[in-house]
C-alpha positions as CSV (number, residue, x, y, z in Angstrom):
1,X,-40.9,-28.6,12.4
2,X,-37.5,-29.7,11.1
3,X,-36.4,-33.3,10.5
4,X,-34.2,-33.5,13.6
5,X,-37.2,-32.7,15.9
6,X,-38.5,-36.3,15.6
7,X,-37.0,-39.7,15.6
8,X,-39.0,-40.7,12.4
9,X,-37.8,-37.7,10.4
10,X,-35.6,-38.5,7.4
11,X,-32.3,-36.8,7.3
12,X,-32.0,-35.2,3.8
13,X,-28.2,-34.7,4.0
14,X,-27.8,-38.4,4.8
15,X,-30.0,-39.3,1.8
16,X,-28.0,-37.2,-0.5
17,X,-24.6,-38.5,0.7
18,X,-25.8,-42.0,-0.1
19,X,-26.2,-41.1,-3.8
20,X,-23.6,-42.6,-6.1
21,X,-23.8,-39.7,-8.5
22,X,-23.9,-36.9,-5.9
23,X,-22.5,-33.5,-7.0
24,X,-21.8,-30.5,-4.9
25,X,-24.7,-28.7,-6.6
26,X,-27.1,-31.3,-5.1
27,X,-25.9,-30.3,-1.6
28,X,-25.9,-26.6,-2.5
29,X,-29.6,-26.9,-3.1
30,X,-30.2,-28.4,0.3
31,X,-31.1,-25.6,2.6
32,X,-29.8,-27.2,5.8
33,X,-26.4,-28.1,4.4
34,X,-24.4,-25.2,5.7
35,X,-26.0,-25.5,9.1
36,X,-25.1,-29.2,9.2
37,X,-21.5,-28.2,8.5
38,X,-21.5,-25.7,11.3
39,X,-22.8,-28.4,13.7
40,X,-19.9,-30.7,12.6
41,X,-21.8,-33.3,10.6
42,X,-19.0,-35.9,10.3
43,X,-20.3,-37.5,7.1
44,X,-20.6,-34.1,5.4
45,X,-17.1,-33.1,6.6
46,X,-15.7,-36.3,5.2
47,X,-17.4,-35.7,1.9
48,X,-15.9,-32.2,1.5
49,X,-12.5,-33.5,2.4
50,X,-12.3,-35.6,-0.8
51,X,-10.0,-34.2,-3.4
52,X,-12.4,-34.5,-6.3
53,X,-15.0,-32.6,-4.3
54,X,-12.6,-29.9,-3.4
55,X,-11.9,-29.6,-7.2
56,X,-15.6,-29.0,-7.7
57,X,-15.7,-26.4,-5.0
58,X,-12.7,-24.6,-6.5
59,X,-14.4,-24.5,-9.9
60,X,-17.5,-22.9,-8.4
61,X,-15.8,-20.5,-6.0
62,X,-12.6,-19.3,-7.7
63,X,-13.3,-19.6,-11.5
64,X,-16.0,-18.5,-13.9
65,X,-16.2,-22.0,-15.4
66,X,-19.9,-22.2,-14.7
67,X,-20.8,-18.6,-15.2
68,X,-23.4,-19.5,-17.8
69,X,-25.4,-21.4,-15.2
70,X,-28.3,-19.2,-14.1
71,X,-27.6,-19.9,-10.5
72,X,-23.9,-19.3,-10.8
73,X,-23.8,-16.4,-8.3
74,X,-25.7,-18.3,-5.7
75,X,-23.7,-21.5,-6.1
76,X,-20.4,-19.6,-6.1
77,X,-21.3,-17.9,-2.9
78,X,-22.3,-21.2,-1.3
79,X,-19.1,-22.9,-2.4
80,X,-17.2,-20.1,-0.7
81,X,-19.3,-20.5,2.5
82,X,-18.4,-24.2,2.5
83,X,-14.7,-23.3,2.6
84,X,-15.1,-20.8,5.4
85,X,-18.2,-21.8,7.6
86,X,-16.5,-24.0,10.2
87,X,-13.0,-24.6,11.4
88,X,-13.6,-28.4,11.6
89,X,-14.1,-28.7,7.9
90,X,-11.3,-26.2,7.2
91,X,-8.7,-28.6,8.4
92,X,-9.4,-30.8,5.4
93,X,-8.9,-27.8,3.1
94,X,-5.7,-26.7,4.8
95,X,-4.2,-30.1,4.2
96,X,-5.5,-30.6,0.7
97,X,-2.8,-31.0,-2.0
98,X,-5.3,-30.1,-4.7
99,X,-6.3,-26.8,-3.1
100,X,-2.6,-25.9,-2.5
101,X,-1.8,-26.6,-6.2
102,X,-4.9,-24.8,-7.4
103,X,-4.0,-21.6,-5.4
104,X,-0.4,-21.8,-6.6
105,X,-1.5,-21.9,-10.2
106,X,-3.9,-19.0,-9.6
107,X,-1.1,-16.9,-8.1
108,X,1.3,-17.8,-11.0
109,X,-1.3,-17.0,-13.6
110,X,-0.6,-14.0,-15.8
111,X,-4.3,-13.6,-16.7
112,X,-6.5,-10.9,-15.2
113,X,-8.3,-12.1,-12.1
114,X,-12.1,-11.9,-12.1
115,X,-13.0,-9.5,-9.2
116,X,-15.6,-11.8,-7.7
117,X,-13.4,-14.9,-7.9
118,X,-10.5,-12.8,-6.4
119,X,-12.8,-11.7,-3.6
120,X,-13.6,-15.4,-2.8
121,X,-9.9,-16.2,-2.9
122,X,-9.2,-13.4,-0.4
123,X,-11.8,-14.6,2.0
124,X,-10.9,-18.3,1.8
125,X,-7.1,-17.8,2.0
126,X,-7.4,-15.5,5.0
127,X,-9.8,-17.9,6.7
128,X,-7.4,-20.8,6.3
129,X,-4.6,-18.6,7.5
130,X,-6.6,-17.7,10.6
131,X,-7.6,-21.2,11.4
132,X,-4.0,-22.4,11.1
133,X,-2.8,-19.4,13.1
134,X,-0.6,-18.3,10.2
135,X,1.0,-21.7,9.5
136,X,-0.8,-21.9,6.2
137,X,1.4,-19.2,4.8
138,X,4.5,-21.3,5.0
139,X,3.1,-23.7,2.4
140,X,3.5,-21.2,-0.4
141,X,6.9,-20.3,-1.8
142,X,7.4,-16.8,-3.4
143,X,4.0,-15.8,-2.0
144,X,4.6,-12.1,-1.8
145,X,6.0,-11.7,-5.4
146,X,3.1,-13.7,-6.7
147,X,0.5,-11.6,-4.8
148,X,2.2,-8.4,-6.0
149,X,1.8,-9.6,-9.6
150,X,-2.0,-9.3,-9.0
151,X,-1.8,-6.1,-7.0
152,X,-4.2,-4.4,-9.5
153,X,-7.0,-6.6,-8.2
154,X,-8.5,-4.8,-5.2
155,X,-9.2,-8.0,-3.3
156,X,-5.5,-9.0,-3.5
157,X,-4.4,-5.5,-2.5
158,X,-6.6,-5.8,0.6
159,X,-5.3,-9.3,1.3
160,X,-1.6,-8.3,1.4
161,X,-2.5,-5.5,3.8
162,X,-4.5,-7.8,6.1
163,X,-1.8,-10.4,6.1
164,X,0.8,-7.8,6.9
165,X,-1.2,-6.3,9.7
166,X,-2.3,-9.6,11.2
167,X,0.6,-12.0,10.5
168,X,3.7,-9.8,10.1
169,X,6.1,-12.2,11.7
170,X,4.9,-15.1,9.5
171,X,4.2,-13.2,6.2
172,X,6.9,-10.6,6.0
173,X,9.2,-10.8,9.1
174,X,11.9,-8.7,7.5
175,X,9.7,-6.2,5.7
176,X,9.5,-8.2,2.5
177,X,6.0,-6.9,1.6
178,X,6.9,-3.2,1.7
179,X,10.2,-4.0,-0.1
180,X,8.4,-5.8,-2.8
181,X,5.9,-3.0,-3.3
182,X,8.7,-0.5,-3.3
183,X,10.6,-2.3,-6.0
184,X,7.4,-2.8,-8.0
185,X,6.7,1.0,-8.0
186,X,9.6,1.7,-10.3
187,X,9.2,-1.2,-12.7
188,X,8.0,-0.7,-16.2
189,X,4.2,-0.6,-16.5
190,X,3.7,-0.8,-12.7
191,X,0.2,-0.1,-11.5
192,X,1.4,2.7,-9.2
193,X,-2.0,3.7,-8.0
194,X,-2.8,0.2,-6.7
195,X,0.7,-0.3,-5.1
196,X,0.4,3.1,-3.3
197,X,-3.1,2.2,-2.2
198,X,-1.7,-0.9,-0.5
199,X,1.0,1.2,1.1
200,X,-1.6,3.8,2.1
201,X,-3.7,1.1,3.8
202,X,-0.6,-0.1,5.7
203,X,0.0,3.5,6.8
204,X,-3.6,4.0,7.9
205,X,-4.1,0.6,9.7
206,X,-0.6,-0.4,10.8
207,X,1.4,2.7,11.7
208,X,1.3,1.8,15.4
209,X,3.1,-1.4,14.6
210,X,6.8,-0.5,15.0
211,X,7.9,-2.9,12.3
212,X,5.5,-1.5,9.7
213,X,6.4,2.0,10.7
214,X,10.1,1.2,10.1
215,X,9.3,-0.3,6.7
216,X,7.3,2.7,5.6
217,X,10.1,5.1,6.5
218,X,12.9,3.1,4.9
219,X,15.3,5.0,2.7
220,X,14.6,2.7,-0.2
221,X,10.8,3.1,-0.1
222,X,11.1,6.9,0.2
223,X,13.6,7.0,-2.8
224,X,11.3,4.9,-4.9
225,X,8.2,6.9,-4.1
226,X,10.2,10.0,-5.2
227,X,11.1,8.3,-8.4
228,X,7.6,7.0,-9.1
229,X,6.1,10.5,-8.4
230,X,8.3,11.7,-11.3
231,X,8.1,8.8,-13.7
232,X,4.7,7.3,-13.4
233,X,2.8,7.5,-16.6
234,X,-0.4,8.0,-14.7
235,X,-1.0,11.4,-13.2
236,X,-3.0,10.0,-10.4
237,X,-0.1,7.7,-9.5
238,X,2.2,10.6,-9.2
239,X,-0.3,12.5,-7.0
240,X,-0.8,9.5,-4.7
241,X,2.9,9.1,-4.3
242,X,3.1,12.7,-3.2
243,X,0.2,12.5,-0.8
244,X,1.6,9.4,0.9
245,X,5.0,11.1,1.3
246,X,3.3,14.1,2.8
247,X,1.3,12.0,5.2
248,X,4.4,10.0,6.3
249,X,6.1,13.3,6.9
250,X,3.3,14.3,9.3
251,X,3.9,11.2,11.4
252,X,7.7,10.9,11.5
253,X,9.7,14.1,11.6
254,X,13.1,12.7,11.0
255,X,12.2,10.3,8.3
256,X,10.0,12.7,6.5
257,X,9.5,16.1,7.9
258,X,10.0,17.2,4.4
259,X,6.9,17.4,2.2
260,X,8.0,20.4,0.2
261,X,9.7,19.1,-2.8
262,X,12.5,17.3,-4.4
263,X,16.1,18.4,-3.9
264,X,17.7,16.9,-7.0
265,X,18.0,13.4,-8.3
266,X,16.6,10.5,-6.3
267,X,19.2,9.8,-3.6
268,X,20.8,6.4,-3.1
269,X,20.3,4.6,0.1
270,X,23.9,5.1,1.2
271,X,22.9,7.8,3.7
272,X,21.2,6.0,6.5
273,X,18.6,7.6,8.7
274,X,20.6,6.9,11.9
275,X,23.6,8.8,10.5
276,X,21.4,11.7,9.4
277,X,19.8,11.9,12.9
278,X,23.1,13.0,14.3
279,X,23.6,15.6,11.5
280,X,20.1,17.0,12.0
281,X,20.7,17.7,15.7
282,X,23.5,20.1,14.9
283,X,21.9,22.1,12.1
284,X,21.7,25.9,12.7
285,X,19.5,28.5,11.0
286,X,22.5,29.7,9.1
287,X,23.1,26.2,7.8
288,X,19.5,26.0,6.8
289,X,19.4,29.2,4.8
290,X,22.8,28.6,3.1
291,X,21.6,25.1,2.3
292,X,18.9,26.6,0.0
293,X,21.6,27.4,-2.5
294,X,22.6,23.8,-2.9
295,X,21.0,20.4,-3.2
296,X,21.4,18.6,0.1
297,X,20.2,15.1,0.8
298,X,16.4,15.3,1.2
299,X,16.4,14.3,4.9
300,X,18.8,17.1,5.7
301,X,16.7,19.5,3.6
302,X,13.6,18.4,5.6
303,X,15.4,19.7,8.7
304,X,16.4,22.9,7.0
305,X,12.8,23.7,6.1
306,X,11.5,23.0,9.6
307,X,14.2,25.3,11.2
308,X,13.4,28.1,8.7
309,X,9.7,27.8,9.2
310,X,9.9,28.2,13.0
311,X,12.6,30.9,13.1
312,X,12.0,34.5,14.0
313,X,11.9,36.9,10.9
314,X,14.6,39.2,12.3
315,X,17.0,36.2,12.7
316,X,16.2,34.9,9.2
317,X,16.8,38.2,7.4
318,X,19.9,39.1,9.3
319,X,21.5,35.9,7.9
320,X,19.9,36.3,4.5
321,X,21.4,39.8,4.3
322,X,24.9,39.0,5.5
323,X,25.2,36.0,3.2
324,X,23.6,37.5,0.1
325,X,21.0,34.7,0.0
326,X,18.5,36.6,-2.1
327,X,21.0,37.5,-4.9
328,X,22.3,33.9,-4.9
329,X,18.8,32.5,-5.3
330,X,18.0,35.1,-7.9
331,X,21.1,34.1,-9.9
332,X,19.9,30.5,-10.3
333,X,18.1,30.1,-13.7
334,X,14.4,29.7,-13.1
335,X,14.3,26.4,-14.9
336,X,16.9,25.0,-12.6
337,X,15.2,25.8,-9.3
338,X,13.9,22.8,-7.5
339,X,10.8,22.5,-5.3
340,X,12.9,22.7,-2.2
341,X,14.3,26.1,-3.2
342,X,10.8,27.2,-4.3
343,X,9.5,26.4,-0.8
344,X,12.3,28.3,0.9
345,X,11.5,31.4,-1.3
346,X,7.8,31.0,-0.4
347,X,8.7,30.9,3.3
348,X,10.9,34.0,3.0
349,X,8.1,36.0,1.5
350,X,5.7,34.9,4.3
351,X,8.2,35.9,6.9
352,X,8.7,39.2,5.1
353,X,5.1,40.1,5.8
354,X,6.2,40.6,9.5
355,X,9.6,42.1,8.7
356,X,10.4,44.7,6.1
357,X,12.9,43.2,3.7
358,X,13.4,43.6,-0.1
359,X,12.7,40.4,-1.9
360,X,11.8,41.9,-5.2
361,X,14.5,40.0,-7.2
362,X,12.5,36.8,-6.3
363,X,9.0,38.1,-6.9
364,X,8.4,36.3,-10.2
365,X,9.6,33.0,-8.7
366,X,7.5,33.5,-5.6
367,X,4.4,33.7,-7.9
368,X,5.3,30.4,-9.3
369,X,5.8,28.9,-5.9
370,X,2.4,30.2,-4.8
371,X,0.8,28.7,-7.9
372,X,2.3,25.3,-7.2
373,X,1.2,25.5,-3.6
374,X,-2.4,26.2,-4.7
375,X,-2.3,23.5,-7.4
376,X,-1.2,20.8,-5.0
377,X,-3.2,21.9,-2.0
378,X,-0.1,22.6,0.0
379,X,3.6,22.1,-0.1
380,X,4.9,19.7,-2.8
381,X,5.9,16.3,-1.4
382,X,9.3,14.9,-2.0
383,X,9.9,14.3,-5.6
384,X,7.0,16.5,-6.6
385,X,6.7,16.5,-10.3
386,X,6.5,20.2,-11.1
387,X,4.4,20.3,-14.3
388,X,4.2,24.1,-14.4
389,X,7.3,25.2,-16.2
390,X,9.2,27.8,-14.1
391,X,10.1,29.8,-17.2
392,X,6.7,29.6,-18.9
393,X,6.0,32.9,-20.6
């Protein structure tokens, strides 16, 4: 029988709240405390709304200040539960100057964030955002740059994804999150793997959102993914950039049909997708095959590759023969061939299986193209860092 089942029962929470030297740990050790909060115990709610009490909760939930305490894990979890167990008590936390200042200092800190503490921050911050229906976000200036600074912490990576998916119009109404991640990718010492993980989760969870889709296919992001795939000092970062570019290409033909390789230096964003859309519509097979000799903008090259891939062999090789495409490709020094041209050569050999045509001048390069295809599990994405030298002997 619990104390509330009889009139004579003594309320342990009330007894504790009467203590002049009460600490949050005293309440943590009372088994009914969280249930009392959930049932809107007014005195308990008033107690937790005090700024000095909120400070104690923050120390237990978001820092390792008390990590030497043998019950640290338990008390840290309970402190986090206090922050999130009921919307009625959450209103006091939403309006707390101390909590706002504490979170701001945490976000501005250059120190590594303890994973457990970061996980508690993620849970509490998202809860307060949910309770306030997104209004809580407006209380923090430079929120996105500050979160990006901690993108290497998994809980923060997941938080920016959840905030973007659930509160796009409040959190990043003009695509600020993807823009910040894009800019971060090409900064010195960027954690490319974590940044691309965030972009990958946005791709997986938010592609159906038209705003997120637009952000993920922006010229600036594509260009920076290309650059990061070349310049990241971490091999996994390069590969993850390539994979994301490939997967975006499977979802949006115009923005990224192209998953087959870089076509020169990273393009500037002065060639907008809308303008390219008009150009793509008028491209012929002859344009596509002749384009293999040069270095067109990557989006135009995407369309070239698609047209060549679906064309009939007899049509392809009639144009190849009349325009001396094979000899022109063979004349390009192997070390200067880019992945776009390698993929064209690979497609030509595949088409030649159905149509007799002499491609022997390109045989050596074709072997390199096949090797790269196998190495990367498919066509190289835009900006693919070709780490097998074309002229390796």
